[in-house]
C-alpha positions in Angstrom: -8.1 -51.5 21.4 -4.6 -51.8 19.7 -3.7 -50.1 16.5 -0.8 -50.3 14.0 0.9 -47.6 12.2 3.9 -47.5 9.9 5.9 -44.3 10.2 8.3 -43.4 7.5 11.2 -41.1 8.0 13.6 -39.7 5.4 16.6 -39.2 7.7 17.9 -36.3 5.8 19.8 -35.1 8.8 22.1 -38.2 8.6 21.6 -39.9 11.8 23.7 -43.0 11.9 21.4 -45.0 14.2 17.9 -43.2 13.8 15.7 -43.9 16.8 12.2 -42.9 17.2 11.1 -41.6 20.8 7.5 -41.9 21.4 5.4 -40.4 24.3 1.9 -39.2 25.1 1.2 -35.8 26.5 -0.2 -37.0 29.9 3.1 -38.9 30.3 1.1 -41.9 31.6 2.0 -45.1 29.8 3.4 -44.7 26.3 7.0 -43.5 26.3 9.6 -45.7 24.8 12.4 -45.9 22.1 11.5 -47.5 18.8 14.1 -48.8 16.4 13.6 -49.0 12.6 11.6 -51.9 11.1 13.4 -51.6 7.8 14.7 -49.4 5.1 13.2 -48.3 1.7 13.8 -45.7 -1.1 12.3 -43.0 1.3 14.4 -43.8 4.2 13.7 -45.7 7.4 10.4 -46.9 8.6 9.1 -47.9 12.0 6.1 -50.3 12.8 4.4 -49.2 16.0 1.4 -50.7 17.9 -0.5 -48.1 20.0 -3.5 -48.1 22.1 -4.2 -44.3 22.2 -5.9 -42.1 19.7 -2.9 -39.8 19.6 0.7 -39.7 20.6 3.9 -37.6 20.0 7.3 -38.6 18.5 10.5 -37.2 17.6 13.8 -38.7 16.2 17.3 -39.1 17.6 20.7 -40.6 16.9 21.0 -43.7 19.1 19.6 -44.8 22.4 19.6 -43.0 25.6 19.3 -39.4 26.3 22.9 -38.3 25.8 22.7 -38.5 22.0 21.9 -35.9 19.3 18.2 -35.1 19.0 16.2 -33.3 16.6 15.3 -29.7 17.9 12.2 -29.7 20.1 10.3 -27.6 17.7 10.1 -30.8 15.5 8.0 -32.6 18.0 5.3 -34.4 15.9 1.7 -35.3 17.0 0.1 -38.2 15.5 -3.6 -38.7 15.3 -5.4 -42.0 14.4 -7.5 -40.4 11.7 -4.3 -40.0 9.7 -4.5 -43.5 8.9 -2.2 -46.7 9.0 0.9 -45.3 7.2 2.4 -41.7 7.5 5.5 -40.0 6.4 7.8 -37.6 8.3 10.8 -35.6 7.0 13.7 -34.2 9.0 13.6 -30.7 10.2 9.8 -30.5 9.7 7.1 -31.1 12.3 4.6 -32.0 9.7 3.1 -35.3 9.3 1.8 -36.6 6.0 -0.5 -39.4 5.1 0.6 -39.5 1.6 4.3 -39.9 0.5 5.7 -36.4 -0.1 6.7 -35.6 -3.7 10.4 -35.4 -4.6 11.5 -32.3 -6.7 11.7 -33.0 -10.4 14.2 -30.0 -11.3 15.2 -26.6 -10.7 12.8 -23.7 -11.3 15.2 -21.7 -13.3 15.7 -24.6 -15.8 12.0 -24.8 -16.3 11.8 -21.1 -16.8 14.4 -21.3 -19.6 12.3 -23.8 -21.3 9.2 -21.6 -21.6 10.7 -18.0 -21.4 10.1 -17.7 -25.3 6.4 -18.0 -24.6 6.1 -15.2 -22.0 4.1 -12.3 -23.3 6.2 -9.0 -23.5 4.2 -5.8 -22.9 1.8 -5.2 -20.1 2.4 -8.7 -18.4 4.3 -9.5 -15.3 5.5 -13.0 -14.6 6.6 -13.0 -11.1 10.3 -12.8 -10.7 11.2 -11.2 -7.4 13.8 -13.1 -5.4 15.1 -10.7 -2.6 17.7 -13.6 -1.7 19.7 -12.4 -4.6 19.8 -15.9 -6.2 17.7 -14.7 -9.3 14.8 -17.1 -9.0 11.9 -16.5 -11.5 9.1 -17.9 -9.4 6.3 -17.9 -12.1 3.7 -17.9 -9.3 0.0 -17.4 -10.0 -1.9 -18.3 -13.2 -0.2 -17.0 -16.3 -1.4 -17.3 -19.8 1.4 -17.9 -22.2 1.5 -17.0 -26.0 0.7 -20.4 -27.1 -2.5 -20.4 -25.3 -1.4 -22.6 -22.4 -1.8 -21.5 -18.8 1.0 -22.0 -16.4 0.1 -22.2 -12.6 2.7 -21.7 -9.9 2.2 -22.1 -6.3 4.7 -21.5 -3.3 4.5 -24.1 -0.6 7.6 -25.5 1.1 5.8 -27.9 3.4 3.1 -29.5 1.2 3.4 -33.3 0.4 1.4 -33.0 -2.8 -0.6 -30.3 -4.6 -3.2 -30.7 -7.3 -4.5 -28.3 -9.7 -8.4 -28.2 -9.9 -10.8 -26.1 -11.7 -13.6 -26.1 -14.2 -11.2 -27.3 -16.7 -11.2 -30.7 -15.1 -14.5 -30.9 -13.3 -12.7 -30.0 -10.1 -11.3 -33.5 -9.9 -8.8 -34.4 -7.2 -8.5 -36.9 -4.4 -11.0 -35.0 -2.4 -13.8 -35.1 -5.2 -16.9 -37.1 -3.9 -16.7 -39.2 -7.1 -12.9 -39.1 -8.0 -11.8 -39.9 -11.6 -8.1 -40.2 -11.2 -7.5 -39.9 -15.0 -8.6 -36.2 -14.6 -6.3 -35.4 -11.7 -3.8 -32.8 -12.4 -0.9 -33.2 -10.0 1.5 -30.2 -9.8 5.3 -30.9 -10.0 7.7 -29.8 -7.2 10.7 -27.7 -8.1 13.6 -26.3 -6.3 12.9 -22.7 -6.0 13.8 -20.0 -3.4 17.2 -20.8 -1.8 17.2 -23.8 -4.2 14.9 -25.7 -1.8 11.8 -27.6 -2.9 9.1 -25.1 -2.4 7.4 -24.2 -5.8 4.8 -26.2 -7.6 4.1 -26.0 -11.1 1.4 -27.3 -13.7 0.9 -26.2 -17.3 -2.3 -26.9 -19.0 -4.4 -26.2 -22.2 -7.5 -25.1 -20.5 -9.8 -26.1 -23.5 -12.7 -23.7 -22.5 -14.6 -21.4 -24.7 -13.0 -17.9 -25.2 -15.8 -16.2 -23.3 -15.8 -18.6 -20.3 -13.8 -17.6 -17.3 -11.1 -20.1 -16.1 -11.8 -20.7 -12.3 -9.3 -22.7 -10.2 -8.0 -23.6 -6.8 -5.2 -25.6 -5.5 -5.9 -28.9 -3.4 -3.3 -29.3 -0.8 -2.2 -32.5 1.0 -0.1 -31.9 4.1 1.6 -28.8 5.2 -1.3 -26.8 6.3 -2.9 -26.6 9.7 -5.8 -28.9 8.2 -4.0 -32.0 6.8 -5.9 -31.7 3.4 -7.7 -28.7 2.0 -8.7 -26.5 -1.0 -6.7 -23.3 -0.9 -7.0 -20.1 -3.0 -4.1 -18.9 -5.1 -2.4 -16.0 -3.2 -1.2 -14.7 -6.5 -4.6 -14.8 -8.4 -5.5 -11.4 -10.1 -9.2 -11.8 -9.5 -11.6 -13.9 -7.5 -14.9 -15.4 -8.7 -18.2 -13.9 -7.7 -19.1 -16.7 -5.3 -18.1 -15.4 -1.8 -18.5 -18.9 -0.2 -16.1 -20.6 -2.4 -14.0 -17.7 -3.7 -12.3 -19.5 -6.6 -9.4 -17.8 -8.3 -10.0 -16.6 -11.8 -7.4 -16.6 -14.7 -7.0 -13.1 -16.1 -5.3 -12.2 -19.5 -3.7 -8.7 -18.8 -2.5 -8.3 -22.4 -6.0 -7.9 -24.1 -6.4 -4.3 -23.0 -5.2 -1.7 -25.6 -3.2 1.0 -23.9 -2.9 4.5 -25.4 -0.5 6.1 -22.8 2.7 5.3 -24.4 3.8 8.9 -24.2 2.9 9.3 -20.5 5.6 10.2 -18.0 5.1 10.0 -14.3 5.6 13.5 -12.9 8.5 14.5 -10.5 7.4 14.2 -6.9 7.7 18.0 -6.4 4.9 18.4 -8.9 2.3 16.3 -7.1 -1.0 17.6 -6.0 -2.6 14.6 -4.5 -6.3 13.8 -4.3 -7.2 11.0 -2.0 -10.4 9.1 -3.1 -12.4 5.9 -2.4 -13.5 4.3 -5.6 -16.9 3.5 -4.2 -17.6 6.7 -2.3 -16.4 9.1 -4.9 -19.4 8.5 -7.2 -21.8 6.7 -5.3 -25.1 8.4 -5.5 -23.7 11.2 -7.6 -26.5 12.3 -9.9 -24.0 13.4 -12.4 -22.8 9.8 -13.0 -25.1 7.1 -14.6 -26.5 4.9 -11.9 -25.0 1.6 -13.3 -21.5 2.9 -13.0 -21.7 4.9 -9.7 -19.2 3.7 -7.0 -17.0 1.9 -9.7 -13.9 2.3 -11.7 -16.0 3.4 -14.6 -17.7 6.1 -12.4 -14.2 7.7 -11.6 -13.2 7.2 -15.5 -16.3 9.3 -16.3 -15.2 12.1 -13.7 -11.7 12.0 -15.3 -13.1 12.3 -18.9 -15.2 15.2 -17.9 -12.2 17.1 -16.7 -13.1 17.3 -13.1 -9.6 16.8 -11.7 -8.0 19.0 -14.5 -10.3 21.8 -13.6 -9.4 21.4 -9.9 -5.7 21.5 -10.6 -4.9 17.9 -9.4 -2.0 16.2 -10.8 -2.3 12.8 -9.1 -5.0 10.5 -7.8 -4.3 8.7 -4.6 -6.7 5.7 -4.6 -7.7 4.2 -1.3 -7.3 0.3 -1.5 -8.4 -1.4 -4.6 -7.5 -4.9 -3.5 -10.2 -7.6 -3.0 -11.8 -7.3 0.4 -14.6 -9.2 2.1 -16.6 -6.2 3.1 -18.4 -4.4 0.4 -18.4 -0.6 0.2 -16.1 0.1 3.1 -12.8 1.7 3.5 -10.9 -1.2 1.8 -8.2 -1.5 4.5 -8.8 -5.3 5.1 -7.2 -7.1 2.0 -7.8 -10.8 1.3 -4.6 -11.0 -0.9 -2.5 -8.6 -2.6 -2.8 -9.2 -6.4 -6.6 -9.4 -6.9 -8.6 -6.4 -7.8 -11.8 -5.6 -5.9 -14.5 -6.9 -8.4 -17.3 -4.8 -6.7 -15.4 -1.8 -8.4 -15.4 -3.5 -11.9 -13.1 -5.6 -13.9 -9.3 -5.6 -14.1 -9.8 -4.0 -17.6 -12.1 -1.4 -16.2 -9.3 -0.3 -13.7 -6.9 -0.2 -16.6 -9.2 2.0 -18.6 -9.4 4.3 -15.6 -5.6 4.6 -15.4 -5.3 5.0 -19.2 -7.8 7.7 -19.2 -6.1 9.2 -16.0 -2.7 9.5 -18.0 -4.5 10.9 -21.0 -5.6 13.8 -18.8 -2.2 14.3 -17.2 -3.0 12.6 -13.9 -0.7 10.1 -12.2 -2.4 7.3 -10.4 -1.1 5.9 -6.9 -2.5 2.7 -5.4 -2.9 2.1 -1.6 -1.2 -1.1 -0.6 -2.0 -2.6 2.8 0.9 -4.8 3.6 0.7 -4.7 7.3 -2.3 -6.9 8.1 -5.0 -8.9 6.3 -8.7 -9.5 6.7 -9.8 -11.9 9.5 -13.1 -12.7 7.5 -11.6 -14.2 4.3 -8.0 -14.7 4.4 -6.4 -17.4 2.0 -3.0 -16.9 3.5 -4.2 -17.9 7.0 -2.8 -21.3 8.0 -1.8 -21.8 4.4 1.6 -22.9 5.4 2.1 -24.7 8.8 5.9 -24.0 9.4 5.4 -24.3 13.2 6.0 -20.6 13.6 2.7 -19.9 15.5 -0.9 -18.8 15.0 -1.6 -18.2 11.3 1.4 -20.0 10.0 4.2 -18.8 7.6 2.7 -15.6 6.5 2.0 -14.0 10.0 3.8 -12.8 13.0 1.2 -11.7 15.6 -1.5 -9.2 15.7 -2.1 -5.5 14.9 -5.2 -3.6 16.1 -6.7 -4.1 12.7 -6.1 -7.8 12.0 -3.4 -10.6 11.6 0.1 -9.0 11.2 1.8 -9.9 8.1 5.3 -11.5 8.6 7.0 -8.6 6.5 10.9 -9.1 6.7 10.6 -12.7 5.8 12.2 -13.1 2.4 9.5 -15.1 0.9 6.7 -13.0 2.2 8.5 -9.9 0.9 8.9 -11.5 -2.5 5.2 -11.7 -2.7 4.5 -8.1 -1.7 7.1 -6.7 -4.0 5.6 -8.9 -6.8 2.2 -7.2 -6.1 3.8 -3.8 -6.7 5.6 -4.9 -9.8 2.4 -6.5 -11.3 0.4 -3.3 -10.9 3.2 -1.3 -12.4 3.5 -3.6 -15.4 -0.1 -4.7 -15.9 -2.0 -1.6 -14.8 0.6 1.2 -15.5 0.4 2.4 -11.9 2.7 5.3 -11.2 3.4 4.5 -7.6 2.0 3.5 -4.2 1.0 4.8 -0.7 1.8 2.1 1.8 -0.6 1.8 4.8 0.6 2.0 8.5 4.3 1.3 7.8 5.6 2.2 11.2 8.1 -0.3 12.5 5.5 -1.4 15.1 3.3 -2.8 12.3 5.7 -3.5 9.4 9.4 -4.5 9.0 11.3 -1.7 7.2 13.4 -4.4 5.4 10.5 -4.7 3.0 10.4 -0.9 2.3 14.0 -0.8 1.7 13.9 -3.8 -0.6 10.8 -2.3 -2.4 12.7 0.9 -3.2 15.8 -1.2 -4.4 13.9 -3.7 -6.5 11.6 -1.1 -8.2 13.6 1.9 -8.5 17.3 1.2 -8.1 17.2 -1.8 -10.3 15.5 -0.1 -13.0 11.9 -1.8 -13.0 10.4 1.8 -12.6 13.0 4.4 -11.5 10.5 7.2 -11.3 8.0 5.2 -9.2 6.4 7.4 -6.5 6.7 5.8 -3.0 4.6 7.2 -0.2 4.4 5.8 3.3 1.9 6.4 6.0 4.5 6.1 8.5 3.0 7.6 11.8 4.8 8.7 13.8 7.5 9.5 11.2 10.8 7.7 11.2 14.1 8.9 9.5 15.2 5.6 7.9 12.8 5.8 5.2 14.4 8.9 3.8 17.1 6.7 2.2 19.3 9.3 0.6 16.6 12.1 0.8 15.7 12.9 -2.8 15.1 9.1 -3.5 13.4 8.3 -0.2 9.9 7.6 0.7 7.4 10.7 0.9 5.8 10.2 4.2 2.4 11.6 5.4 3.8 14.3 7.7 2.3 13.7 11.1 4.1 16.9 12.4 2.4 19.1 9.6 -1.1 17.5 10.2 -1.2 17.6 14.0 0.3 20.9 14.3 -2.0 22.5 11.7 -5.1 20.8 13.4 -3.9 22.1 16.9 -3.7 25.7 15.6 -7.0 25.7 13.8 -8.9 24.2 16.8 -7.1 26.4 19.2 -6.3 23.5 21.6 -4.3 20.2 21.9 -4.6 17.9 19.2 -3.3 14.4 19.9 -0.7 15.7 22.4 0.3 18.6 20.2 -0.4 22.1 21.5 -1.3 25.2 19.7 1.5 27.2 21.2 3.6 29.0 18.3 6.6 26.5 18.8 7.5 24.5 15.8 5.2 26.5 13.5 8.2 27.1 11.1 9.1 23.2 11.0 5.4 22.6 10.0 6.0 24.7 6.8 9.6 23.9 6.3 8.9 20.3 5.4 9.4 18.9 8.9 13.0 19.2 8.3 13.6 19.7 12.1 11.9 16.4 12.8 12.4 13.6 10.3 12.8 14.8 6.7 15.9 15.1 4.8 14.6 16.5 1.5 11.3 18.2 0.4 10.6 14.9 -1.4 10.2 13.1 2.0 7.0 14.9 2.9 3.4 14.7 2.2 1.5 17.6 3.9 -2.3 17.3 4.5 -5.0 18.7 7.0 -7.6 16.1 5.8 -7.5 12.4 4.8 -9.8 9.4 5.0 -8.4 8.7 8.6 -8.9 12.2 10.1 -11.8 14.6 10.8 -12.4 17.4 8.2 -11.1 20.8 9.4 -14.7 22.1 9.9 -15.5 19.1 12.0 -12.3 19.3 14.0 -12.5 23.0 14.5 -15.8 22.7 16.1 -14.5 20.4 18.8 -12.3 23.1 20.0 -15.0 25.1 21.9 -18.3 26.9 21.4 -16.8 30.0 20.2 -15.3 28.1 17.1 -18.7 26.5 16.1 -19.7 29.6 14.2 -20.2 28.4 10.5 -18.3 31.5 9.2 -15.3 30.7 11.5 -15.2 27.0 10.7 -15.3 27.8 7.0 -12.5 30.5 7.2 -10.4 28.0 9.0 -11.0 25.2 6.6 -9.7 27.7 4.0 -6.8 28.6 6.1 -6.0 24.8 6.5 -6.2 24.2 2.8 -4.2 27.3 2.0 -1.5 26.3 4.5 -1.3 22.8 2.9 -0.9 24.2 -0.6 1.9 26.6 0.4 3.9 24.5 2.7 7.2 23.0 1.4 6.7 19.4 0.4 3.7 17.8 -1.4 0.2 18.7 -0.7 -2.7 16.2 -0.3 -6.5 16.8 -0.1 -9.2 14.3 0.6 -12.2 14.1 -1.6 -14.9 16.7 -0.7 -12.3 19.0 0.8 -12.4 21.1 -2.2 -16.1 22.0 -1.1 -15.4 22.5 2.5 -17.3 19.3 3.5 -17.7 18.7 7.2 -17.4 15.2 8.1 -16.0 12.8 10.6 -13.0 10.5 10.0 -13.4 7.3 7.9 -16.5 8.6 5.9 -16.0 7.8 2.3 -19.4 9.2 1.0 -19.8 12.8 -0.2 -23.3 14.4 -0.6 -22.3 15.6 -4.0 -25.8 17.0 -4.6 -25.6 19.2 -1.6 -22.1 20.6 -2.3 -21.0 20.1 -5.8 -21.4 22.8 -8.5 -19.4 25.6 -10.1 -21.5 28.1 -8.0 -20.1 26.8 -4.8 -17.9 29.6 -3.5 -15.6 27.3 -1.4 -15.0 25.3 -4.6 -14.2 28.2 -6.7 -11.7 29.5 -4.1 -10.2 26.1 -3.6 -9.9 25.5 -7.3 -8.1 28.7 -7.8 -5.9 28.1 -5.0 -4.9 24.7 -6.2 -4.1 25.9 -9.6 -1.8 28.6 -8.1 0.3 25.8 -6.7 0.2 24.0 -10.1 1.2 27.1 -12.0 3.9 28.7 -9.8 7.2 26.9 -9.4 7.8 28.9 -6.3 5.1 27.2 -4.5 6.8 23.8 -5.5 10.4 24.6 -4.7 12.3 21.4 -3.6 15.7 20.4 -2.2 17.6 19.5 1.0 17.7 23.0 2.4 16.1 25.7 0.2 17.1 28.4 2.7 20.8 27.7 2.1 20.2 27.4 -1.6 18.6 31.0 -1.8 15.1 29.7 -2.6 13.5 30.4 0.7 13.8 33.3 3.1 11.8 33.7 6.2 10.1 37.2 6.9 7.8 36.7 9.8 7.6 34.1 12.5 7.2 33.6 16.3 11.0 33.2 16.7 11.8 36.6 15.1 11.9 40.1 16.6 8.9 41.9 17.8 7.7 43.7 14.7 8.2 40.4 12.8 5.8 38.3 14.7 7.7 37.5 17.9 5.5 35.0 20.0 2.6 35.2 17.6 1.1 32.4 15.6 2.1 34.0 12.4 4.4 33.0 9.5 5.7 34.8 6.4 8.3 34.0 3.8 9.6 34.6 0.3 10.1 31.8 -2.1 11.8 31.8 -5.5 12.3 28.9 -7.9 15.2 30.5 -10.0 17.4 33.5 -10.2 14.6 35.5 -12.0 13.3 38.0 -9.4 9.8 37.9 -11.1 9.6 34.2 -9.9 9.3 35.5 -6.3 6.2 34.8 -4.2 5.4 36.2 -0.8 3.2 34.1 1.6 1.7 35.2 4.9 -0.4 33.3 7.3 -2.1 34.3 10.7 -3.6 31.7 13.0 -4.5 34.1 15.6 -8.0 35.3 16.3 -7.0 39.0 16.2 -5.0 41.4 13.9 -1.4 41.1 14.0 0.9 43.9 12.8 4.1 43.2 10.9 6.9 45.2 9.6 9.5 43.5 7.1 11.5 44.4 4.1 10.0 43.9 0.6 12.1 44.1 -2.6 11.5 47.3 -4.4 8.8 46.9 -7.1 5.3 45.9 -7.4 3.9 43.0 -5.3 0.6 41.8 -6.8 -2.1 40.2 -4.7 -3.0 36.8 -6.1 -5.2 35.8 -3.3 -6.3 35.6 0.2 -8.7 33.6 2.4 -11.7 35.3 0.6 -10.7 35.3 -3.0 -8.0 34.0 -5.5 -7.4 35.7 -8.7 -4.4 34.9 -10.9 -2.8 36.9 -13.6 -3.8 36.3 -17.1 -4.3 33.9 -18.8 -5.2 31.8 -15.8 -7.2 34.9 -14.3 -8.0 38.4 -15.0 -6.0 40.0 -12.1 -4.7 43.5 -13.0 -1.3 44.4 -11.7 -2.4 47.9 -11.2 -5.3 47.0 -8.9 -5.1 49.0 -5.6 -4.5 46.0 -3.5 -1.0 45.6 -5.0 1.9 46.7 -2.8 4.2 49.2 -4.4 7.7 49.4 -2.9 10.1 52.3 -3.5 13.8 52.0 -3.2 14.0 54.4 -0.2 11.2 52.7 1.8 11.8 48.9 1.4 10.2 48.1 4.8 6.5 47.8 4.8 3.8 47.8 7.5 1.2 45.0 7.1 -1.8 44.0 9.2 -2.8 40.5 9.0 -6.5 40.1 9.9 -7.6 37.1 12.2 -7.4 33.6 10.7 -5.9 34.9 7.3 -3.5 34.1 4.6 -2.3 35.9 1.6 -0.1 35.2 -1.5 1.6 38.0 -3.6 3.8 37.8 -6.6 6.5 40.0 -7.4 6.8 42.2 -10.4 9.8 44.4 -10.9 9.3 48.2 -11.2 
């Protein structure tokens, strides 16, 4: 059977004699040159008879083979289901069964027309353009001050885009009973790189105030499926219907903030508490059942003063972006602007942040920019640019899912917009970026993020943390202003020492113990700001669990608890910023990737481990000498080694011991002395003390601060009194022990 099709071609590459070359994949019968049948206002067209269900075609300038051809990547594949008339464009492999829209204007001109309607405070209208051309993209659904809603959608390869929603009965060309008068075609504008790639529509929704506005985009051409409904990658919220996943319009300006006087803390003052919104309060009898596992549950804990009593200064939230899996870790995002509705509403999230700030707590979000979910993924095949599986937004695989094409300008724009939105609309203090090693994520994005957010003044004091394992130096930037990386060197070394064996290739020999404490400077960090120290996280076994894997002799509960304390103490005294994982303050024993804590078993002020941990953390918070920072505190006179395996015999030679003095200022009374022993036996040390009284603030068994924080008496017999004529002291460190002393001049 013979069929006919008219193929339009815009010839924007300027061929003087545009010829269409046609062939079939089996190379059997159809392979010929076709000359134009005529010209119209779109370009040229070709009338073709064919007897196959499909064929391929490409354009060239003139007949024969020795003429200019389009690049092979623009080979096009026609299928009979596309109809009797199709359109194709130069430098695209896409085929359209509707005539592609022409751009109606420039996006910046449109922005100037509506800029006076953009809300001021607590509202972010996407404007990131890493090309440097200053394009305000206006992507997403944005409520303007006149009550209209401006919808923006990035798609450089679509022929037509329609806005559909409950405001027009979901009418578009795909509706089973189409009513064309209700269609809302979006208009195409020249956007990024002044190319036609941003679609806009502005409407008066006309719904009742308490009715949510739900919407989607209907796409004709430019995706892997020729026509499809798509979710808005910039939506702030998804509907409850998992099957359809409509986007929901959110007004971020209605929430009444009271944190106007809040200031994000300096990096050196961070004491991080990593938590999962769901796991932190699920089945917690101290939280009303209806808000367990939600933003409101965490807000209740904040309001009750839980973190203030513990000494925490920053909440490090595990991912809060929408994911398909309920009650999981959260590391499979659907998109990057939408808040997980199972945790509560966007305003519930805002309330939590507002309450945190009222209690002196910074809030950091976990951003997963390296991959997306494979179950529900609005970006997958959204833009068919011929680049490969998944389309424009993807570039291969990771072990967790589809690898996001970071480093591509338009993709980076979206991810930077996500961070800006959460800073502006949720008052977030900063971010932890998941799995940022250059294996998984292009560091061009991270450098642009720091520039766009900090250097350009969007939020100069934003806290930027990278889970960059193994650690890489390029994220230090200039040191003080660089990313704080989760320190692989600290974590792996302290775990090896505690389990008394090899941990992920790192041995428990005394080597590199000093580097572990001295902010990994020998390995990757340039400044103390570049380091987050931790011995537990969502991704790692707890110390108690890990110690038990080291052998039968380490499975004694008392040894496991002692080592859990030693690990936490080491984390709190090391240079850099400490982080603990929820439940660590109770010495919880758990495997990695467990987000539930049996609070009824552990929690309570009578828990001895908690009381000790709380007192220890508050020592870090109170004493500046435990938070010294800089490029090289040894050279600055703030840090002085007293004991270590690299020093002489009576100062720890070859032993797994460390000792140092730290001071934050020229005032001698600000000095602290810290000693750690990872050996399973006593270690004798001799080293010089400054003459005066050294007051014991704590050890592995007990922490007791000086008044008003505690009731420590400087005259207690466990103080060390040093005379002018006998400055060197003999000290015996018991097995698995740690000590903190404070100097008091005589």
